[in-house]
Structure formats: structure tokens, C-alpha cells
C-alpha positions as CSV (number, residue, x, y, z in Angstrom):
1,M,0.0,0.0,0.0
2,N,2.8,2.5,1.0
3,Q,0.6,5.5,1.4
4,D,2.1,9.0,1.8
5,R,1.5,11.1,4.9
6,S,-1.1,13.2,3.1
7,D,-3.5,10.2,2.8
8,P,-5.8,10.4,5.8
9,L,-5.7,7.6,8.3
10,T,-9.3,6.5,8.1
11,A,-10.7,3.3,9.6
12,G,-11.2,2.0,6.0
13,R,-7.5,2.6,5.2
14,M,-6.4,1.0,8.4
15,L,-8.5,-2.1,7.7
16,A,-7.0,-2.4,4.2
17,I,-3.5,-2.3,5.7
18,V,-4.6,-4.9,8.3
19,D,-5.9,-7.2,5.5
20,E,-2.6,-6.8,3.6
21,L,-0.5,-7.6,6.7
22,L,-2.6,-10.7,7.4
23,A,-2.6,-11.9,3.8
24,S,1.1,-11.5,3.4
25,N,2.1,-12.9,6.8
26,P,0.3,-16.1,7.5
27,Y,2.0,-16.8,10.9
28,G,1.4,-15.0,14.1
29,F,1.3,-15.4,17.9
30,L,-1.9,-16.4,19.6
31,V,-2.1,-15.5,23.2
32,S,-4.9,-16.9,25.4
33,H,-6.0,-14.7,28.2
34,G,-6.9,-17.5,30.7
35,S,-5.0,-20.3,32.3
36,G,-1.8,-18.3,32.6
37,G,-1.9,-16.7,29.2
38,H,-0.3,-19.3,26.9
39,T,1.5,-18.0,23.8
40,R,2.1,-20.0,20.7
41,L,3.1,-19.5,17.0
42,V,0.2,-20.5,14.7
43,H,-0.7,-20.3,11.0
44,H,-4.0,-18.5,10.3
45,L,-6.2,-20.0,7.6
46,G,-7.9,-16.9,6.4
47,E,-9.1,-13.5,7.4
48,S,-12.1,-11.4,6.4
49,G,-11.9,-7.6,6.4
50,G,-10.8,-7.3,10.1
51,S,-14.0,-9.1,11.1
52,E,-12.6,-12.6,11.7
53,V,-9.5,-14.8,11.6
54,W,-9.5,-18.6,11.5
55,I,-6.9,-21.0,13.0
56,G,-7.0,-24.8,12.7
57,T,-6.1,-27.0,15.7
58,S,-6.9,-30.2,17.5
59,P,-10.0,-30.3,19.8
60,R,-7.6,-31.8,22.4
61,S,-5.1,-28.9,22.1
62,R,-4.3,-26.5,24.8
63,K,-5.4,-23.7,22.4
64,A,-8.9,-25.2,22.2
65,A,-9.1,-25.8,25.9
66,D,-8.0,-22.3,26.7
67,V,-10.6,-20.8,24.3
68,R,-13.3,-23.0,25.8
69,A,-12.4,-21.8,29.3
70,V,-11.8,-18.1,28.6
71,P,-12.7,-16.9,25.1
72,G,-10.5,-13.8,25.1
73,V,-7.4,-13.9,23.0
74,T,-4.8,-11.7,21.3
75,Y,-3.4,-12.5,17.9
76,A,-0.3,-10.6,16.7
77,V,1.4,-10.6,13.3
78,E,4.7,-8.9,12.4
79,D,6.0,-7.9,9.0
80,R,9.6,-7.0,9.4
81,N,10.1,-5.8,5.8
82,R,7.4,-3.2,6.3
83,F,8.4,-2.5,10.0
84,A,4.8,-3.2,10.8
85,Y,2.6,-5.2,13.1
86,V,-1.0,-5.8,13.8
87,A,-2.5,-7.0,17.1
88,L,-6.1,-8.2,17.2
89,Y,-7.9,-8.4,20.5
90,A,-10.7,-10.8,20.0
91,D,-13.3,-13.1,21.3
92,A,-12.7,-16.6,20.2
93,E,-14.8,-19.7,19.8
94,V,-14.2,-23.4,18.9
95,V,-16.0,-24.2,15.7
96,E,-16.8,-27.9,15.0
97,D,-19.5,-28.0,12.4
98,A,-18.7,-30.1,9.4
99,A,-19.6,-27.6,6.7
100,T,-17.3,-24.9,8.2
101,L,-14.4,-27.4,8.8
102,E,-14.6,-28.5,5.1
103,A,-14.9,-25.0,3.8
104,R,-11.9,-23.7,5.7
105,W,-9.7,-26.8,5.1
106,V,-6.4,-26.3,3.2
107,P,-4.4,-29.2,1.9
108,D,-1.3,-28.1,3.8
109,L,-3.0,-29.1,7.0
110,E,-3.0,-32.8,6.0
111,A,0.6,-33.1,7.5
112,F,-0.9,-32.3,10.9
113,F,-4.3,-33.8,10.5
114,P,-3.9,-36.8,8.2
115,E,-7.6,-37.9,8.5
116,G,-8.7,-34.6,7.0
117,P,-11.2,-32.0,8.2
118,L,-13.8,-34.6,9.3
119,G,-11.4,-37.1,10.8
120,G,-12.3,-36.1,14.4
121,D,-9.0,-34.4,15.3
122,F,-9.6,-31.1,13.6
123,V,-11.5,-28.0,14.8
124,L,-11.3,-24.3,14.0
125,L,-10.8,-21.3,16.2
126,R,-12.8,-18.3,15.0
127,L,-11.4,-15.0,16.3
128,A,-13.8,-12.1,16.2
129,P,-11.8,-8.9,16.9
130,W,-13.2,-6.1,18.9
131,R,-10.0,-4.0,19.0
132,I,-7.2,-3.7,16.5
133,E,-3.8,-2.0,17.0
134,L,-1.7,-1.3,14.0
135,M,1.7,0.2,13.3
136,S,3.3,0.3,9.8
137,F,6.2,2.5,9.0
138,A,6.0,1.5,5.3
139,D,2.4,2.9,5.2
140,A,3.0,5.9,7.4
141,V,0.8,4.5,10.2
142,H,2.7,5.8,13.2
143,P,2.7,8.9,15.3
144,E,5.5,11.4,14.9
145,P,8.4,11.3,15.4
146,Y,9.2,7.6,15.9
147,G,6.0,5.6,16.4
148,L,5.6,5.4,20.1
149,L,1.9,4.5,19.9
150,P,0.0,2.4,17.4
151,A,-3.1,3.4,15.5
152,A,-6.2,1.8,17.0
153,L,-9.7,0.7,15.9
154,T,-12.5,-0.6,18.0
155,R,-16.1,-1.7,17.7
156,A,-18.7,-2.3,20.3
157,D,-20.0,-5.9,20.6
158,G,-18.7,-6.9,17.3
159,S,-21.0,-4.5,15.5
160,R,-19.9,-2.4,12.6
161,P,-18.5,0.1,11.8
162,W,-15.0,0.1,13.1
163,Q,-14.0,3.4,14.7
164,A,-10.5,4.9,15.0
165,V,-9.7,5.6,18.6
166,Q,-6.8,7.1,20.6
167,A,-4.3,4.4,21.5
168,D,-3.7,3.7,25.2
169,R,-0.9,5.5,26.9
170,V,0.2,5.7,30.5
171,D,0.4,9.4,31.5
172,S,3.3,8.9,33.9
173,P,5.6,5.9,34.6
174,P,4.6,3.7,37.6
């Protein structure tokens, strides 16, 4: 995208950059908010306009157990070439219905789930973001002079539209 500084930082522009980052960087860190906050590197299977991200896993995995216990997660993706990252704060759910498993299945998963999408050892995690934080020096998405705060989007209860909001900052050190 590589927008110049004169291009306004609208919610739509931010979401387009988020989509680009997710599409070009399929790996990220999933952090569960319960049970001690486990962190693991995962491969997302698809994204949809900042509205959802999908991750495949086993129903017996710690990821699935954590989401069943506490549905809050954070998913973060980095793009070093663009000096950029996106962090999605999301509600997650374990999805087990056959139609969705088949629709989201990709052949690369066969190495991990040899019985396929309906073999009994494959489920999906659906992440529904309610807050997005974004920084991209390549796209001029950073505050002056050096990017001490990300740009942020939020939406109430998963409803549309996304709204740009002020990023969080501590007024004085603890």
C-alpha cells in the first residue's frame, strides 16, 4: 500500500492495511487470556476484512481448551520488511460443524491432520476482533516522530462500523 503522509488515516484505510498484513504474513502469535496466558506461534487460515481470523487446531489442544475456558485472545502478526505489526484483541470460539471445517480446510493441514477435516481431530478457532492496534512505517501509520503509539480501531459488541480511537498510553511511569 505504501501511502504517503497526506493520505488520511481512516478506519477503512487502516483495515485495508490490516488485511494486507494478514494476507502476506500467515504466521502470528496467539495468546490466550486465561490459564496463565499461553502463547504459541500459529498459522491462520484466512481473514475477512478485520471481522474474523481462523486458526486450525486439534480439539484436544491447549489452544482449544484455553478458548473454551476463557474466550478472550490476542493475535499478533509482524511484517519485518514493512516494519509493521497488527495486534487483534478478539473473542474466540471453537467451531466444530462439518460444513465450516470442510470450507476452511487447506491441503497443507494434512501433514498435521492426516484424517482430514472430518477425521475427528480437527476444529477451528474463529477469532472475532473487537479491537485492532496497527503500526506500519511503510504505510506511514505511526505517530511522529518515531512511532511510540499504534493506531487503533475498536467496535462495540462486534458491530460495525470500526471506529478509529486514541491508542492507550500511560500518562506517567509507575
